[in-house]
Every structure is written in structure tokens, then in C-alpha cells.
VOPAGU-2260 file (C-alpha; in pm, 1 decimal, decimal comma):
REM VOPAGU-2260
SITE   aa  ch    i         X         Y         Z
SITE  MET   A    0   11736,8   11238,1    8648,8
SITE  SER   A    1   12035,7   11464,4    8713,5
SITE  GLY   A    2   12090,6   11490,5    8338,3
SITE  VAL   A    3   11733,7   11587,5    8248,1
SITE  PRO   A    4   11726,0   11962,9    8171,1
SITE  ASP   A    5   11490,1   12220,8    8323,9
SITE  LEU   A    6   11344,3   11987,3    8585,7
SITE  ARG   A    7   11200,0   12270,6    8792,3
SITE  ARG   A    8   10983,8   12387,4    8505,4
SITE  HIS   A    9   10744,9   12090,0    8495,7
SITE  SER   A   10   10583,3   11833,9    8722,0
SITE  HIS   A   11   10796,6   11521,8    8724,4
SITE  ASN   A   12   10913,2   11239,9    8948,3
SITE  ALA   A   13   11114,8   10920,0    8952,5
SITE  THR   A   14   11018,1   10648,0    9198,5
SITE  VAL   A   15   11183,8   10321,6    9300,2
SITE  GLY   A   16   10937,8   10077,2    9456,3
SITE  PRO   A   17   10975,8    9718,2    9575,2
SITE  THR   A   18   10916,5    9578,4    9224,2
SITE  PHE   A   19   10905,7    9866,1    8973,0
SITE  THR   A   20   11090,6   10184,8    8880,1
SITE  SER   A   21   10873,9   10457,4    8727,4
SITE  PHE   A   22   10936,2   10794,8    8564,2
SITE  THR   A   23   10634,9   11026,7    8553,7
SITE  CYS   A   24   10560,5   11368,7    8409,3
SITE  SER   A   25   10249,4   11580,5    8353,1
SITE  GLY   A   26   10196,6   11895,6    8149,6
SITE  LYS   A   27   10183,1   11996,7    7786,8
SITE  ALA   A   28   10237,1   11723,4    7529,9
SITE  GLU   A   29   10572,9   11865,2    7421,8
SITE  THR   A   30   10688,3   11883,9    7785,3
SITE  VAL   A   31   10604,5   11516,9    7844,1
SITE  ALA   A   32   10775,4   11417,9    7518,0
SITE  SER   A   33   11089,9   11612,8    7606,5
SITE  PHE   A   34   11106,4   11462,2    7956,2
SITE  LEU   A   35   11058,3   11099,4    7848,8
SITE  THR   A   36   11300,6   11135,8    7557,5
SITE  ALA   A   37   11568,4   11274,7    7789,2
SITE  VAL   A   38   11513,6   11003,0    8052,8
SITE  CYS   A   39   11547,9   10721,5    7798,9
SITE  SER   A   40   11855,0   10887,6    7646,6
SITE  PHE   A   41   12033,6   10896,5    7981,6
SITE  LEU   A   42   11926,9   10541,8    8068,7
SITE  SER   A   43   12086,2   10426,9    7742,5
SITE  ALA   A   44   12406,8   10625,1    7794,4
SITE  PRO   A   45   12439,4   10710,6    8165,5
SITE  ASP   A   46   12708,7   10932,6    8310,8
SITE  LEU   A   47   12871,9   10667,6    8529,7
SITE  GLY   A   48   13118,9   10925,3    8656,5
SITE  ARG   A   49   12840,6   11064,3    8875,7
SITE  ILE   A   50   12794,8   10745,3    9079,2
SITE  ASP   A   51   12981,1   10867,2    9388,5
SITE  ILE   A   52   12786,5   11194,8    9387,7
SITE  GLU   A   53   12453,2   11019,2    9338,0
SITE  LYS   A   54   12529,2   10782,1    9627,2
SITE  LYS   A   55   12587,8   11084,0    9851,1
SITE  ILE   A   56   12255,2   11231,7    9738,1
SITE  LEU   A   57   12075,3   10905,9    9819,8
SITE  ALA   A   58   12245,4   10888,5   10158,8
SITE  ALA   A   59   12138,9   11247,4   10231,6
SITE  GLU   A   60   11782,7   11170,0   10125,7
SITE  ALA   A   61   11778,4   10870,2   10361,3
SITE  SER   A   62   11470,6   10743,2   10180,3
SITE  SER   A   63   11335,8   10391,2   10144,3
SITE  THR   A   64   11093,3   10216,4    9912,1
SITE  VAL   A   65   10843,4   10160,4   10195,9
SITE  PRO   A   66   10819,7   10297,7   10552,9
SITE  PRO   A   67   11082,4   10142,3   10782,2
SITE  ALA   A   68   10835,3    9966,1   11012,9
SITE  THR   A   69   10656,9    9807,0   10715,2
SITE  ALA   A   70   10993,7    9706,6   10569,2
SITE  GLU   A   71   11069,5    9517,8   10891,5
SITE  HIS   A   72   10743,9    9326,1   10851,9
SITE  LEU   A   73   10831,2    9228,3   10496,3
SITE  ARG   A   74   11177,9    9109,3   10603,7
SITE  HIS   A   75   11035,4    8894,3   10881,7
SITE  ARG   A   76   10777,8    8751,1   10642,1
SITE  PHE   A   77   10994,2    8694,6   10331,3
SITE  GLY   A   78   11352,8    8697,0   10459,5
SITE  MET   A   79   11635,1    8839,9   10250,2
SITE  SER   A   80   11460,3    8797,4    9914,1
SITE  SER   A   81   11187,5    8964,0    9704,1
SITE  LEU   A   82   10985,3    9206,7    9919,5
SITE  GLY   A   83   11204,8    9136,5   10222,8
SITE  LEU   A   84   11488,8    9325,7   10056,4
SITE  THR   A   85   11305,6    9653,7   10120,1
SITE  ASP   A   86   11463,1    9645,2   10467,6
SITE  VAL   A   87   11820,3    9626,2   10337,0
SITE  ALA   A   88   12032,8    9927,1   10432,2
SITE  PRO   A   89   12399,7   10013,6   10368,7
SITE  PRO   A   90   12664,2    9875,9   10323,7
SITE  SER   A   91   12488,5    9770,5   10002,0
SITE  LEU   A   92   12479,0   10130,1    9875,1
SITE  GLU   A   93   12837,1   10201,9    9976,9
SITE  THR   A   94   12980,0    9911,3    9778,3
SITE  LEU   A   95   12799,4    9980,6    9449,3
SITE  GLY   A   96   13025,0   10071,5    9158,1
SITE  PRO   A   97   12992,2   10139,8    8784,0
SITE  ASP   A   98   12996,4    9770,2    8691,8
SITE  GLU   A   99   12694,0    9684,9    8910,9
SITE  VAL   A  100   12495,4    9986,8    8790,3
SITE  LEU   A  101   12572,5    9919,1    8424,2
SITE  GLN   A  102   12479,9    9551,0    8463,6
SITE  LEU   A  103   12139,7    9644,6    8606,1
SITE  LEU   A  104   12076,6    9898,5    8331,2
SITE  GLN   A  105   12158,9    9645,7    8060,6
SITE  SER   A  106   11943,2    9370,8    8214,1
SITE  HIS   A  107   11635,9    9564,7    8332,5
SITE  PHE   A  108   11619,8    9915,3    8182,3
SITE  THR   A  109   11544,1    9796,3    7830,8
SITE  ALA   A  110   11268,5    9835,9    7572,5
SITE  GLY   A  111   11155,0    9477,7    7631,7
SITE  ASN   A  112   11111,2    9542,7    8003,2
SITE  ALA   A  113   10943,3    9884,1    7981,9
SITE  ALA   A  114   10586,1   10002,7    7933,8
SITE  LEU   A  115   10456,0   10351,7    7854,9
SITE  ALA   A  116   10108,5   10461,8    7964,0
SITE  LEU   A  117    9966,0   10800,5    7863,4
SITE  SER   A  118    9642,9   10976,7    7955,7
SITE  GLY   A  119    9627,8   11120,7    7603,7
SITE  ALA   A  120    9753,6   11059,6    7252,2
SITE  PRO   A  121   10128,8   11001,3    7205,9
SITE  PRO   A  122   10291,0   11345,5    7169,1
SITE  GLU   A  123   10479,7   11440,4    6855,2
SITE  GLY   A  124   10855,6   11408,7    6875,4
SITE  LEU   A  125   10850,7   11139,3    7143,6
SITE  ARG   A  126   11157,3   10912,6    7125,6
SITE  LEU   A  127   11212,3   10622,0    7363,9
SITE  ASP   A  128   11567,6   10516,9    7275,5
SITE  LEU   A  129   11614,5   10219,7    7505,1
SITE  PRO   A  130   11830,7    9918,4    7418,7
SITE  ALA   A  131   11655,6    9595,5    7323,1
SITE  GLY   A  132   11595,9    9344,0    7599,6
SITE  SER   A  133   11366,9    9079,1    7743,5
SITE  PRO   A  134   11082,9    9108,0    7996,4
SITE  ARG   A  135   11198,4    9061,2    8356,2
SITE  LEU   A  136   10903,2    8969,6    8574,8
SITE  PRO   A  137   10942,5    9047,0    8946,5
SITE  ASP   A  138   11021,4    8752,2    9170,3
SITE  THR   A  139   10707,2    8603,7    9320,5
SITE  PRO   A  140   10741,4    8655,6    9696,2
SITE  SER   A  141   10792,7    8330,4    9884,1
SITE  ALA   A  142   10705,0    8347,6   10253,1
SITE  LEU   A  143   10937,2    8190,0   10508,2
SITE  ALA   A  144   10825,1    7871,7   10681,3
SITE  ILE   A  145   10775,9    8035,3   11020,3
SITE  PRO   A  146   10513,2    7966,2   11287,3
SITE  MET   A  147   10233,5    8222,3   11289,0
SITE  PRO   A  148   10085,2    8416,5   11453,3
SITE  MET   A  149   10417,5    8567,0   11557,7
SITE  TRP   A  150   10546,9    8889,2   11707,7
SITE  PHE   A  151   10877,0    9074,2   11697,7
SITE  GLU   A  152   11012,8    9391,0   11854,1
SITE  GLN   A  153   11044,2    9663,8   11597,1
SITE  GLY   A  154   11334,9    9902,8   11580,8
SITE  TRP   A  155   11085,8   10188,5   11567,9
SITE  PRO   A  156   10818,5   10336,0   11798,4
SITE  ARG   A  157   10547,3   10198,6   11569,0
SITE  LEU   A  158   10292,2    9918,4   11597,8
SITE  GLY   A  159   10255,3    9705,4   11287,6
SITE  LEU   A  160   10027,5    9421,5   11181,9
SITE  SER   A  161   10060,9    9225,6   10858,7
SITE  PHE   A  162    9871,9    8926,5   10721,5
SITE  GLU   A  163    9804,0    8749,1   10392,9
SITE  VAL   A  164    9507,9    8816,8   10163,1
SITE  PRO   A  165    9386,0    8655,3    9838,2
SITE  ALA   A  166    9520,5    8845,0    9535,7
SITE  GLY   A  167    9469,3    8616,3    9236,9
SITE  THR   A  168    9216,1    8836,8    9055,0
SITE  GLU   A  169    9147,2    9207,8    9015,5
SITE  ALA   A  170    8821,7    9156,8    9206,4
SITE  ALA   A  171    9005,9    8994,9    9499,4
SITE  ARG   A  172    9266,3    9269,9    9504,1
SITE  GLU   A  173    8998,2    9540,0    9499,9
SITE  ALA   A  174    8816,9    9368,5    9788,4
SITE  ALA   A  175    9140,7    9365,7    9990,7
SITE  ARG   A  176    9196,8    9736,3    9923,3
SITE  THR   A  177    8836,2    9820,2   10010,4
SITE  VAL   A  178    8823,5    9634,2   10340,0
SITE  SER   A  179    9165,2    9774,8   10440,2
SITE  ARG   A  180    9040,9   10132,3   10390,4
SITE  ILE   A  181    8723,4   10061,8   10585,8
SITE  ALA   A  182    8930,5    9899,7   10863,3
SITE  CYS   A  183    9149,0   10211,2   10883,0
SITE  ARG   A  184    8842,9   10434,7   10920,2
SITE  ARG   A  185    8697,3   10213,6   11192,4
SITE  ALA   A  186    9031,2   10187,1   11373,2
SITE  HIS   A  187    9078,6   10564,2   11354,7
SITE  ARG   A  188    8742,3   10618,0   11523,3
SITE  THR   A  189    8804,5   10354,5   11790,5
SITE  LEU   A  190    9175,6   10385,6   11867,1
SITE  ARG   A  191    9204,9   10762,5   11830,7
SITE  GLN   A  192    8870,9   10930,6   11881,3
SITE  GLU   A  193    8725,7   10698,5   12145,7
SITE  HIS   A  194    9038,9   10601,2   12341,4
SITE  GLY   A  195    9319,1   10842,3   12244,9
SITE  TRP   A  196    9568,6   10557,4   12209,9
SITE  VAL   A  197    9705,0   10657,5   11868,1
SITE  TYR   A  198    9733,0   10953,3   11633,5
SITE  ASP   A  199    9682,4   10784,6   11298,2
SITE  VAL   A  200    9630,2   10445,6   11129,9
SITE  ASP   A  201    9760,5   10362,6   10782,3
SITE  VAL   A  202    9786,4   10059,8   10554,2
SITE  MET   A  203   10002,4    9951,0   10261,4
SITE  HIS   A  204    9909,6    9688,0   10002,4
SITE  PHE   A  205   10149,3    9440,0    9842,4
SITE  LEU   A  206    9933,2    9267,9    9583,4
SITE  ASP   A  207   10151,0    9271,5    9270,4
SITE  SER   A  208   10280,7    8915,9    9234,7
SITE  GLY   A  209   10127,1    8572,5    9274,6
SITE  ASP   A  210    9790,4    8465,8    9407,6
SITE  THR   A  211    9857,0    8584,6    9763,7
SITE  GLY   A  212    9919,7    8940,9    9878,2
SITE  VAL   A  213    9998,0    9110,3   10207,3
SITE  LEU   A  214    9833,5    9398,6   10393,7
SITE  CYS   A  215   10053,5    9591,5   10638,9
SITE  PHE   A  216    9881,2    9817,2   10893,3
SITE  GLU   A  217   10080,5   10073,4   11093,6
SITE  THR   A  218    9988,7   10297,1   11382,5
SITE  ASP   A  219   10168,5   10501,2   11648,6
SITE  PRO   A  220   10059,3   10426,6   12007,0
SITE  THR   A  221   10243,7   10544,5   12313,5
SITE  PRO   A  222   10435,1   10255,4   12477,1
SITE  GLN   A  223   10186,3   10214,3   12761,6
SITE  HIS   A  224    9901,0   10167,9   12513,5
SITE  ALA   A  225   10083,5    9952,7   12256,8
SITE  ASP   A  226    9897,9    9631,9   12336,7
SITE  ASN   A  227    9567,7    9816,4   12374,9
SITE  ALA   A  228    9614,5    9945,4   12020,7
SITE  ARG   A  229    9709,7    9597,4   11893,6
SITE  LEU   A  230    9400,7    9441,2   12049,8
SITE  GLY   A  231    9181,7    9727,2   11927,9
SITE  LEU   A  232    9303,2    9691,2   11570,5
SITE  MET   A  233    9252,3    9314,9   11582,9
SITE  ALA   A  234    8899,5    9366,2   11720,1
SITE  VAL   A  235    8815,7    9588,6   11421,6
SITE  LEU   A  236    8951,3    9334,0   11173,9
SITE  ARG   A  237    8785,8    9038,4   11347,4
SITE  ASP   A  238    8449,2    9211,3   11332,4
SITE  LEU   A  239    8494,4    9278,7   10960,8
SITE  GLN   A  240    8604,0    8916,6   10912,2
SITE  LEU   A  241    8291,8    8789,6   11089,5
SITE  ASN   A  242    8027,0    9035,6   10966,8
SITE  GLY   A  243    8179,7    9224,7   10677,8
SITE  PRO   A  244    8135,1    9599,9   10626,0
SITE  THR   A  245    7792,5    9761,1   10612,6
SITE  ALA   A  246    7627,9    9859,9   10285,4
SITE  GLU   A  247    7674,0   10224,1   10385,3
SITE  GLU   A  248    8048,7   10172,4   10436,0
SITE  LEU   A  249    8086,1   10005,2   10096,9
SITE  GLU   A  250    7889,0   10282,0    9924,6
SITE  ALA   A  251    8089,4   10555,5   10098,5
SITE  ASP   A  252    8418,0   10390,5   10000,4
SITE  ALA   A  253    8312,5   10367,1    9633,5
SITE  GLU   A  254    8203,2   10732,9    9637,3
SITE  GLU   A  255    8538,8   10837,9    9782,1
SITE  LEU   A  256    8717,2   10643,0    9508,5
SITE  GLN   A  257    8501,2   10815,6    9245,8
SITE  GLU   A  258    8598,3   11156,9    9383,1
SITE  TYR   A  259    8963,4   11056,9    9366,8
SITE  LEU   A  260    8934,9   10935,1    9005,9
SITE  GLU   A  261    8765,6   11261,5    8904,8
SITE  ASP   A  262    9065,4   11455,6    9039,4
SITE  PRO   A  263    9320,0   11516,7    8757,2
SITE  VAL   A  264    9600,7   11427,5    9000,3
SITE  SER   A  265    9488,6   11063,2    8986,3
SITE  ALA   A  266    9580,4   11038,6    8615,5
SITE  ILE   A  267    9950,1   10980,8    8690,8
SITE  GLU   A  268    9882,8   10706,6    8946,5
SITE  MET   A  269    9638,4   10535,1    8712,0
SITE  ALA   A  270    9892,0   10553,1    8427,9
SITE  VAL   A  271   10164,5   10401,8    8647,8
SITE  ALA   A  272    9926,2   10123,4    8757,4
SITE  ALA   A  273    9835,2   10051,3    8393,2
SITE  ALA   A  274   10200,4   10026,0    8290,7
SITE  GLU   A  275   10279,0    9793,0    8581,0
SITE  LEU   A  276    9984,8    9566,1    8501,4
SITE  HIS   A  277   10099,8    9548,0    8138,6
SITE  LEU   A  278   10447,7    9440,7    8250,3
SITE  LEU   A  279   10290,7    9173,7    8472,7
SITE  GLY   A  280   10100,6    9037,3    8173,2
SITE  ARG   A  281    9762,2    9155,6    8299,8
SITE  GLU   A  282    9499,5    9370,8    8135,5
SITE  PRO   A  283    9530,4    9737,2    8238,4
SITE  VAL   A  284    9241,8    9867,6    8450,3
SITE  SER   A  285    9085,2   10192,8    8329,8
SITE  PRO   A  286    8935,7   10442,1    8577,5
SITE  ALA   A  287    8588,6   10326,7    8471,8
SITE  ASP   A  288    8686,4    9962,1    8523,3
SITE  LYS   A  289    8832,4   10037,4    8866,2
SITE  LEU   A  290    8518,5   10220,4    8973,1
SITE  ALA   A  291    8304,3    9928,3    8853,3
SITE  LEU   A  292    8521,6    9686,3    9052,7
SITE  ALA   A  293    8477,5    9901,6    9363,6
SITE  HIS   A  294    8098,9    9914,6    9323,7
SITE  ASN   A  295    8091,4    9535,8    9287,5
SITE  VAL   A  296    8279,3    9465,5    9612,7
SITE  THR   A  297    8046,8    9285,6    9851,9
SITE  ALA   A  298    8052,2    9225,4   10224,7
SITE  GLU   A  299    8117,8    8857,6   10154,5
SITE  ALA   A  300    8420,7    8945,4    9936,8
SITE  CYS   A  301    8557,6    9158,2   10220,4
SITE  ARG   A  302    8508,0    8873,5   10465,8
SITE  ALA   A  303    8694,1    8641,2   10226,6
SITE  ALA   A  304    8981,7    8891,3   10206,4
SITE  LEU   A  305    9026,4    8859,2   10584,7
SITE  ALA   A  306    9001,3    8479,2   10599,5
SITE  GLY   A  307    9375,3    8442,7   10669,0
SITE  LEU   A  308    9394,0    8707,1   10941,5
SITE  GLU   A  309    9442,1    8480,8   11244,2
SITE  ALA   A  310    9660,0    8214,4   11081,5
SITE  THR   A  311    9905,7    8449,8   10906,9
SITE  ALA   A  312    9926,3    8747,1   11145,7
SITE  ILE   A  313   10262,3    8898,0   11234,6
SITE  PHE   A  314   10272,3    9174,5   11497,0
SITE  GLY   A  315   10554,9    9427,2   11509,9
SITE  MET   A  316   10551,4    9570,3   11862,7
SITE  PRO   A  317   10695,0    9917,0   11933,4
SITE  GLU   A  318   11048,3    9915,4   12067,4
SITE  GLY   A  319   11055,0    9808,0   12431,9
SITE  THR   A  320   10706,8    9651,8   12433,0
SITE  ARG   A  321   10556,7    9307,0   12383,8
SITE  PRO   A  322   10205,1    9159,5   12348,2
SITE  ASP   A  323   10033,3    9049,8   12667,1
SITE  ASP   A  324    9957,3    8709,5   12516,2
SITE  ASP   A  325   10198,2    8421,5   12571,2
SITE  SER   A  326   10027,3    8212,1   12302,8
SITE  ILE   A  327   10183,3    8432,4   12033,7
SITE  ARG   A  328   10536,4    8313,3   11959,1
SITE  SER   A  329   10828,2    8552,9   11936,4
SITE  ASP   A  330   11054,8    8561,8   11631,5
SITE  THR   A  331   11334,7    8445,9   11864,1
SITE  ASP   A  332   11145,8    8121,4   11936,4
SITE  ARG   A  333   11277,6    7920,9   11644,3
SITE  ALA   A  334   11431,1    7577,9   11601,1
SITE  VAL   A  335   11808,1    7597,7   11566,1
SITE  GLU   A  336   12024,8    7339,6   11392,3
SITE  TRP   A  337   12357,6    7279,5   11569,4
SITE  LEU   A  338   12614,1    7296,4   11286,9
SITE  GLY   A  339   12928,8    7198,8   11476,0
SITE  GLY   A  340   13284,1    7285,0   11373,5
SITE  ARG   A  341   13585,3    7436,0   11549,2
SITE  GLU   A  342   13495,4    7562,1   11895,7
SITE  PHE   A  343   13592,0    7908,2   12023,7
SITE  ARG   A  344   13519,0    7973,7   12392,4
SITE  ARG   A  345   13454,5    8310,4   12552,7
SITE  GLY   A  346   13781,9    8476,4   12639,4
SITE  VAL   A  347   13877,9    8690,9   12937,2
SITE  ARG   A  348   13817,3    9008,8   12738,0
SITE  GLY   A  349   13474,8    8875,5   12641,3
SITE  ALA   A  350   13371,0    8885,0   13006,0
SITE  LEU   A  351   13471,3    9252,3   13020,9
SITE  TYR   A  352   13241,9    9318,9   12723,3
SITE  GLY   A  353   12946,8    9150,6   12893,2
SITE  VAL   A  354   12947,8    8827,1   12691,5
SITE  PRO   A  355   12758,9    8566,7   12901,0
SITE  GLY   A  356   12962,4    8294,6   13071,1
SITE  GLY   A  357   12977,0    7968,1   12880,4
SITE  SER   A  358   12930,0    8139,0   12543,0
SITE  LYS   A  359   13076,8    7946,3   12251,4
SITE  LEU   A  360   13122,5    8008,8   11880,9
SITE  PHE   A  361   13147,2    7721,8   11630,9
SITE  VAL   A  362   13281,5    7770,0   11277,5
SITE  GLY   A  363   13271,1    7460,6   11057,0
SITE  ASP   A  364   13211,0    7318,5   10713,7
SITE  LYS   A  365   12833,0    7361,3   10738,4
SITE  GLY   A  366   12820,9    7711,6   10882,5
SITE  VAL   A  367   12837,1    7911,4   11206,2
SITE  THR   A  368   12662,9    7848,3   11539,6
SITE  LEU   A  369   12666,5    8093,5   11830,2
SITE  SER   A  370   12562,8    7969,8   12173,6
SITE  ALA   A  371   12531,2    8258,3   12420,2
SITE  ASP   A  372   12218,3    8386,2   12598,5
SITE  TYR   A  373   12048,1    8260,6   12281,9
SITE  THR   A  374   12146,5    8007,0   12014,8
SITE  ALA   A  375   12159,4    8088,6   11643,6
SITE  SER   A  376   12292,3    7909,3   11337,3
SITE  ILE   A  377   12350,0    8020,2   10978,2
SITE  THR   A  378   12465,5    7775,2   10712,5
SITE  TRP   A  379   12706,7    7883,7   10439,1
SITE  ASP   A  380   12438,5    7800,6   10180,5
SITE  ASP   A  381   12191,8    8038,3   10349,3
SITE  LEU   A  382   12447,1    8312,5   10417,1
SITE  VAL   A  383   12353,7    8636,2   10239,2
SITE  GLY   A  384   12645,0    8847,7   10353,7
SITE  VAL   A  385   12897,5    8935,0   10623,2
SITE  ALA   A  386   12932,9    9300,2   10723,0
SITE  VAL   A  387   13244,4    9415,9   10907,4
SITE  ALA   A  388   13189,7    9747,1   11084,6
SITE  PRO   A  389   13472,6   10000,1   11134,4
SITE  ASP   A  390   13480,0    9910,5   11505,8
SITE  GLY   A  391   13534,7    9541,7   11424,4
SITE  LEU   A  392   13182,9    9409,7   11480,7
SITE  VAL   A  393   13121,0    9119,7   11242,4
SITE  THR   A  394   12757,5    9057,4   11145,2
SITE  LEU   A  395   12651,5    8743,7   10958,2
SITE  ILE   A  396   12313,1    8768,7   10784,6
SITE  GLY   A  397   12114,0    8461,4   10684,3
SITE  MET   A  398   11852,1    8420,8   10410,8
SITE  ASP   A  399   11579,2    8413,0   10678,1
SITE  SER   A  400   11717,2    8749,9   10804,0
SITE  GLN   A  401   11859,0    8592,5   11120,8
SITE  GLN   A  402   12182,0    8759,1   11235,3
SITE  ILE   A  403   12485,5    8647,6   11431,3
SITE  GLN   A  404   12715,6    8915,9   11569,1
SITE  VAL   A  405   13067,1    8850,2   11698,4
SITE  ARG   A  406   13389,3    9035,6   11777,1
SITE  GLU   A  407   13732,0    8877,1   11771,6
SITE  ARG   A  408   13800,5    9005,3   12124,3
SITE  TRP   A  409   13500,8    8814,5   12265,5
SITE  PHE   A  410   13658,8    8471,3   12215,1
SITE  GLY   A  411   13991,4    8306,2   12268,5
SITE  LYS   A  412   14174,6    8304,4   11932,5
SITE  GLY   A  413   13881,5    8509,5   11807,5
SITE  GLN   A  414   14076,6    8655,9   11514,9
SITE  GLN   A  415   14115,1    8304,6   11375,6
SITE  ALA   A  416   13737,4    8263,2   11400,9
SITE  VAL   A  417   13675,6    8589,8   11214,4
SITE  ASP   A  418   13932,3    8500,6   10948,4
SITE  ALA   A  419   13767,0    8161,5   10896,9
SITE  ILE   A  420   13423,3    8325,1   10861,9
SITE  LEU   A  421   13546,1    8577,8   10603,5
SITE  ASP   A  422   13729,0    8303,6   10412,8
SITE  LYS   A  423   13421,6    8078,1   10401,7
SITE  ALA   A  424   13195,7    8366,0   10302,4
SITE  GLY   A  425   13414,9    8463,0   10010,8
SITE  GLN   A  426   13479,6    8806,3    9866,0
SITE  GLY   A  427   13139,7    8836,8    9698,0
SITE  ARG   A  428   12952,7    8815,1   10027,4
SITE  CYS   A  429   13179,5    9028,9   10246,9
SITE  PHE   A  430   13123,0    9399,8   10305,1
SITE  ILE   A  431   13434,4    9547,4   10461,7
SITE  PRO   A  432   13479,5    9924,0   10505,2
SITE  SER   A  433   13747,5   10082,3   10290,4
SITE  GLU   A  434   14036,7   10268,3   10445,2
SITE  PRO   A  435   13968,7   10640,6   10517,1
């Protein structure tokens, strides 16, 4: 985008989402043609000398593909793959170089993996000079085999709730969207207007791939009302699961969608959705088709969308809070395989750093096990990466997003333990800060 001329003169955007990258523009036909031609030209022949500058811009933007609290939900649900990767932060950005960027461009930013959707006729002079390539369907999200319902403590002052919904057809996806919007309106009235527990309630849909999707609700209670808000949101959803929305609610939701589709601003979002559906091998949905789907959503379809609420619920509690329900398991309550290997006991300096007495670290042929005030294991096969912070903290990250953190000074002969971990991980999975 940095190479596209006169950006300030027309409405444009470039968006990276969990599964798609989109470039959008609105305006006169010649403006759209000029923008798209320039974008494709720079994708085909990028200025790789700008990588360090662009990384600084991204770091300054501090943006993410989804809100941070929702990203945490996706990581707990899918681990370090597919949608779970939305919660990945640096050092991944810091270590990117020209080779990685060029490889991605050549594999994904190709004519065979692109779709163009326009709200009008193709403009004259439009050139989409992208290299040839093959379609690259997004990975179908595969949920971790974890006991649910489950809760975890978020790193943010937000309350989150996610659960699975049917998403195998356009009708099922529209029902999930409809009931989620109605749930937000009900929750807003109950949690905010009646009780004053929250300011707002929002929801995000992840319905792109496979037969099963995920709804992620977020709200912002004060700590003392966190569990009240959780229970209130669940009460709203349980009522919709049992009784479905009223006919008036369904009619009002369809009318609101019609107003949105009549707004010219919706044309870009509808075009992006059409292009994404084409890339997924599905029939694009026109505004008229989408409105018809919304009018055909029934109370029974909404009830069916919420059938998996109880069995697949994951609660993200605001930092420093927990649900007042011991029947809901914590993400720390998981079975741990003892991997064995060379034993490293807590050293004298470890006691000074607050490492619990009796703590042990095991590094072996199968992986790493840490036994401290909790026990965690990560096998070498499931190891995603090892990050070494400037202060020496070593963090091992597993495919299920579990982490083990160690410092060489915590254990006797701890440097040998760290060296063995880095050696087993290999260069491709180690993120070590460069010298200043």
C-alpha cells in the first residue's frame, strides 16, 4: 500500500483477517481501476527494501486481526494453529525477513488464489497483473480435545464467552448471525440498562470454514460484577436456546439488515463477502439473497444455532476474577504426561527468585516437563517455538498453547538445561533477540 499513489484522494483500505487479505476501494470507475492496478503491480514486484520500515509501522499501529480478548478465546479453543494464531504476537514480526515475505507472496498472492468482486461493470483500463498460482483454501479449524465447559483468566479486563454453532449452510450461518445480534440486544438491556454491570456487549462470528463455526461474545464488566455479567449473558442465551426469539425480534432484525443493505456503505462489505465465498468454492450471496435468508430465519433455526451452548462453552474471565461455579474446569486443570529426561533441581538462586521448593525441570528425548507449583509438559513434536527474552527468560510454547517458562539461574546447572532446550528445538523454532 505504501507504493500506491495518491492514497488520500480516494476511499481505500487493506485488511488482514484471520483467513483472508482484502484490498478495497470505492469511487469513480477510473479511480477503482487505478487503485487495483497499482496494488496488483506492487504485489507482483514488491519493494522488499521497505520491510524494516513496514515492520516499524505495524509495531506502531499495534493492531491485530481480531480484538485481543477474542483472540485469547480462539487460542484456547484451537491452539497454535488456524484461528488460534490470531493471538500470536512478536517475536514473529521481529524475525520476518525478505525471504519469508517473498515466499508468502509467491504462494498466496497469485491470480489463482484471488477473486475480484465489483458493485458495477469492470472499469476500462483495469489490469490485475498477478503471477499465476493455485487456490489455497484456508485451513479448516480443528478444535483442541479439551474438557468443556471451561474457563480461563484473560489478560484483559474483558469478559468473553465463546461456543460452537452449526455453519454448514448459508441458512445455518444466517441463523447464527441473527440469534447473536438478538442476544446482544437482550444482553444490552439486561446487563447495562437494568443492572448497570457493563457498558456494551459485542459479538464476532467465525463461520468461514467447515461445518462448525464459533461465536465469541465480549463485554466489559467491573471486576466485582464479572460473574454477574457472565451469568446474565448465559441466562439470555439459555432463554433463546429454550424458547427462541419472538416474531417481533426476528422481524426487527430483518428490517435492520434491510436498512444496512440500502446504505451505499454496505456495498464494499458485500463485495468482500462475495469474493471470499468465491474463494471458498461457495456461491456468492447477493444483497437480495442475504435479505431473503434473513427473512427466512425462524425461531427454531435460532434454537438449533444455540444447541451446543452448554457443551462447548469457554468463559474468559476478566483479569483477577473467576466464575463462582466449581463445576466449570479451569484451563490449568489438564492431564499432564510426565516426559522424563535429565533432572535439574531448583538452585540456591532459584529460591531468591521465588521458585517454589522442590521444583524440578526435566529435559529429555521426548520433551520438557516442569514440576513447580504446577506441572506442565511439552513434547518436541508439539513444540511450536522457544522465545528467549533479552532478560534471559526462556518460554517454550506448545501446539495446544501451553507454555513453560524457565531461567537458567532458577536451577542448578540451569545453563546446560537451556542449552539442551535450544539444541532440541533447532534454529527454525528459536526466537532469540539480536544484539543491539
